[in-house]
N, C-alpha and C positions, 0 to 999 in steps of 0.2 A: 845387329844394329844397336848402337848403343844410344841411352837416350836424350845425349848431347847431339845427334846427329841432325835432327830436325831444327833445334837451335843453331847450329853452323850453317845449316840451307838458307834459314832465315835472316841469319847475320851476312852471309855472302849477296844474298838477294838485296839487301839494304845496301851494302855496299856497292853492288853493281848500277843500283837506283841512283846512288848519290854521285857517284862516277860520270854517269850518264847526263845528270843536271849540269854538273859541271861543264862538260863538253858542250851542252847547248847555252849554257850561258857565255861560254869563252867564243862560241861561234856566233853568237848573237853581237856581243861587243865588237868582235872583228867586222862583222859585216854593217855595223854602225859606223865603225871608224872609217872602212873604205868608201860607203857612201859619203861619209862628210868630207873625207879628202877630196873625193871626186868632184864632190859639190864645189867646194874651195876652189879648187883648180879651174873648174871650168868658169867660176863666175869671174876669177881673176881674169882669165884670157877673153871676156866679153867686154867689149868697147862701151864705153860711158859717154853720155851726150847728156847736157844739163838743156832743158828746156824753159821759158819762163812761163810761170804759173798762168793758167786759165780760169779766170772766174767769172764765168758768165751771168751770175745775178747781180754781182757787183764790179761789171768792167767799167773801167774807167773812174771810179770812185776814190777818192782820197781816204784812205784809211789811216794816215797819220795821227798819232796821239791829241795834237792841238786841234785838227779837225775834226774829230771824233767828241771832244769836251767843248768845241764852240769856242775855243781860245784864239784870239788874234794875236798873232806874233808881233 
């Protein structure tokens, strides 16, 4: 065995670890994109309905600026 054998082994181990890290990041990004697109498509298909706001503490109160400032129109 030459003296550079162990250096080559550690170099190859580092390259393999770097490739595994890149695959892991790529899989994570692909998973996030898949979840994001799936969620977006699922939300678009959901029906939307508007409901009036329910303010139980101030129900029936006039919240216009003139009423809040006690200004007569």
